[in-house]
Structures are given as C-alpha cells and as structure tokens.
N, C-alpha and C positions, 0 to 999 in steps of 0.2 A: 504493500499500500504506499503510494507516494503522497507526501504532504497531505495527510488526511484532514478532513474537515471535522472538527470536534464540536459537539453540543454538550454543555453541562447543565443538567436540570437541578436547580438548587444551588444558589451561589452564596452559601454561607461559609463557614470556616473551612470545610474540606473542599467543597466545590470552588470556592474562591482561591484557595491555595493551589489547587490543581490548575486553575486558569492562569494564575501568576506564572507557574512553572512552564506550562505550555506556551504562553505568550513569550516568555523569555527564550524559548527555544525556536521561536519563529513560526509557530502554528496558528491557524485561523480558528477562533473560538467564538461560538455563539452561546450566550447565557440565557437561561429560561428560568424565570421565577415568577411567583404571583405577587411579589412586592417590588413595584416600580422603583422605590427608593433604594433597594438593595442593588438592583440592576445599575442604577445611576452610579452608585459608589464603585461597583465592580468595574464599570467602564472608565471611571475617573482614576482608578488605581491600575489601569492597563491589565486587568484580570480577564477581560473579554474584549472582543472587537465590536460586538453589538449585543443588545439585550432585547428581549421580548417577553411579554406576559402570555403570548400566544403559543401554547405547547406545540400544536401542529406545525406552525411556521417555524418554530425554533429547531425542530428536529428534521424537518424536511431537507433532504440532500446531505445530511450528515453521515459520515463514514463510521464514527464511533460516538456513542451517546453514554455519557457518565451520569448515573442517577445518584444524586447526593441529597436526597430528602430523608426524613425519618423513615425507619424501617416499615412501619405499618402503612405509610402513605405509598410506598413503592409499587405494590400491585396495581392500585388504581391509576397511578401515573402510567405504568406500562400498558394497561388496557386502553388508555386514552390516546397514547402515542403510537401504538402498534400499527394502526392503519396508514400512518403517514411515513413509515420507514421505507427506505429504498432497499431493494434486494441486495444482499451482501453486507448490509449494515451490521455493526456489532453493538450489542447493548451490554454494558457493564454497570456495576453498582459498587457503593462503598459501605454497604450495610454490615453490621457486626454479627449478624446471625444468618448464616448461609443456607442451612437446610430449609428453613421457613421460605426464604426468598427463591431458592432454586427450584423447588416444587412448583411454585406459582408462576414465576416469570417464564419458564420454559413453556408452559401451557398457553400462555397469552400471546406469544410471539408468532408472526406468520412464517410460513416456510421460507427458507433462504435467508432468514435474520437469525444471527447467532447471539447467544448469551454466555457471557464469561463472568462468573461470580467473583467479586473482588472485595478485599478488606484491607485498607492501609492501617498498619499498626502505628498510628501517629494521631496526635490530637492534643488538645489543651482544654483547660477548664472554661475558657472563654468561648463564645460562639458568635456567629454572624460574620458578614463580609469584612467588617472593620478589624476583626482578629486574624483574617487571612495572612499567610506568611509564605513567600516563595521557597523558603527552606524547610517548611513543615515536614516534608517527607525525606529530606536528605539523611542518608545513613540509617533510615528505618526500614523495617520489613514491610513489604506490600504482598499480601497473600492473595493467590487465585485459587478458585475451587471449581475447576471445569467439570461438567457432568459427562457421562459416557458418550453423549451425542455431540459434545463440543469439538469442532474441528481444531486440530493443533495449530493451524495457521491463524485461527482467530485468537487463541491464547497468545501466540507469538506477536501478533499485531499489537494487542493491548499491552503486553509486557514491554515491548519496545517504547511505547509511549510513557509508561510509568517510570522506566529507567531514566527518562529525560528529567524527572523530578529529583533524581539523586537517590531514589529508593533501591533497594535490592529486592528482587522477586523471589518468592517462594511459592511452590505449588503443593496443595494439600487436598486430601480427602475431605468432603463436606462434613461428615459427622466428626471426624477427628478435629477439624478446625473449630467447630462449636464447642467441643469438650475443652480444648485448649484455650479458647477465648474466654470461656466462663471462669477458668481458674486465674488467668493472668490479666484479665480486664474487667469482666462483668462483676465478679464477686468483689473485687477491690472497691469498685464504685459503690456497691451496696453497703459495704463495710464502712467506708469513708463517710457516707451519708448517715449511717447509724451512729458513728462517733459524734458527729455534729448534733444530731437529734438527741443524743444522750444528754445534752446540756439542758434540754427542755424538761428532763425528769427531776431537775433540782429547782422547784419553784422559788422564785425570790433570789436566786443565785446566778441565773443565766448571764445577766449583764456583767456581774463581777467576774464569773468564770471566763467570759469572753475577753475581758480586759487583761486578765492575767495570762492568757494563752501565749505561749512562746513558739519557737521554731519547731519543736517536736509536733505540737498539735497542728500548726499551720502546714507543715510538710505532709503529715499523714492524711490530712483532710482536704488537700488542695483540690482534688478531683470532685469533692462534693459540690463545687460551684459549677459543675457541668450542666448541660441542658436537660431539664427534667423530662421534656417530651421525648427526647432521644432515648434516655435510659429506661423510661416506663416501657417504650416499645421493645427495647432489647430484652428486658426481663420477661415479657410476655411472649416472646418469640424464641426464647431458648430456656424454657422453664425447667426441663428435666435436669440439665447440666448445672444450671445456676442453683436450684433447690438442692440438688445432691451435694454440690460443693459446700453450700452454706450449712448443710447438716454435718458434713465432715469438720468444718470449722467449729461449729457448736461443740463437737465431741472433743476437739483440741482444747477449746476454751474451758469446757467442763473439767478436763483433766487437770489444768493448771489451777482452776478455782479450787479443786479438791486438794491439790498439793499445797496451796497457800494456806488453806484453812487447817490443815493438819500440821503445818510448820515444817514441811518437808523441803528444806532448802536445796538438797541435791536434785530433787525433781524440777524445782523452779529454775534452778541454775541450768540444768540440761535443756529446759524449754528454751531459754534465751540463747544458750550456746549453740544449739542445733540451728536456730534461726540465723544467727550471725554467720556461721560457717557456710550455710546454704546461700544466703544473700551475697556474701563476699564472693563466693565461687561464680555466682550469676553475673555479678557486676564485672568481675575480672574477665569473663568470656565475651563481653559486649564489645 
C-alpha cells in the first residue's frame, strides 16, 4: 500500500496522538468526531488534515480506518460506516478488550474489507485532543490480535503504519491478550480507583487525608484520573478476566491482612520482598 489515506474516528488522546505521528510521517489524515471543537483543535495542532462530523464522508476513500472511540461505542460506529468503505479497506481499533470487539466487528464488515484488532499499550490519565502527544507510542508495545480470516498482508500494512509512531509491534491470540491486559492494565485501574475511593470511607477526614497525601499516594493512584466512560466499558467487556484477577488479588490481600493481625513479621516481609524482586525484574527488562 503506497501512501495510504488514513481516517481516524475519535480524535481524543489516542486518536489525536496517532494523527500527530502519522502527520509527522507525511501521511494524509482525516479526522472524524461528533465534537466539532475537538476537530478544530486537532486541525490546529496538525493532528489531521481535515475534520468532519459526517462519518460516511470521513471514511469514504480511506485505506485504513482507526477506530478510537470507547469500546462499547465501536460496534455501532462500525455498523454505520461499513456501507461506505471501499473494497480492500482495513479497519482497525485501539480498544483494550479484543474478544468482545473481534466477534462483533468481523460480522459487521462487508466482504473485501478486513479487520485487524489493535491495542496500543500506551496512554495517560488525561483525555481529549488537548492531551495528545506525538511521542505517546514511542518505545511502547502496540498489540495486534488478528483473527483466523485476517489476511497477513492486512496485518503487515497496519503494523507498518504503527511503526511510524515509534511503537514496537506484537501479535497475540485474542484470548491471551485479554487475560494479559486484565492483569497489567485493567485491574490496576480498578485498584487505583479503589484506593482513591477509600478516602470516602473516612467521613470528615477526606479533605485532611488528601492534603497529607504524598508521592506514594499520588504515584499509585495517578491512573485513577483516567476517563470513567472508557474504563466502565473495559470492565463490562472483559468481565471474566478482570473479576478473576480481582478475586486473586483479594486472596493475596487476605493473606497479608491475616499475617499483620497475627503479628507474623516474616510473612509480611516476604509479601513486600517478593513484590520488590518481581517489580525490579520487570523494570530492568523494559
């Protein structure tokens, strides 16, 4: 595919950052969003060449369409844009739960249009086009989860585009992706939100506790400031992996609660020591 025409549906943090990277690489990018103000900001930041609130017009003639809306919105978006795609077009998305999307999107696309599931392992707690960053994906993993009917050349075409952002490409089985994403992304967001909501369990002290919060609390809960719509959708579309992992975490916390109550310093020390060793090893391998 030579100089592909790109359409990005949803010019928020992820879509806007993709646009910035693609434009920096000299590609032609059309932005589609239902918020005219976001499109104007995207155009002003050179994230897109042009913007439209008309989905059909925005995807017409595009070679690759990136879907960057919240997960639960994506199937309806695909149903609306499917009749307007040209033969040979490739549809990809950035949703965090691939099994839910893969099953639905594949059924909605017309023959001759290919779907490549995608998930950039990059983001931040801020949302919207104002938070977009041309380097958001640099040195990050970008995962593809092609189905059995996905042509290898479609995967290769989208992977070539993604590498322009500075990301490295990984191909995974859909179910394996969702299990992994639950542990390293979805569950940490649930837990971070829980730590912040814990402050509300101390009536009359919440303001004081917030004022006393230092680096440990802020670092651990940074991702609790992420977009609530996005994370509600993710939890509802990867429920088994997320609830299973949270139950495992409950068991771990139950063990350390019991160790603290019985004054078992060796067990408490082992809890922290194992965590330090495991995290240090992960960080050293990045």
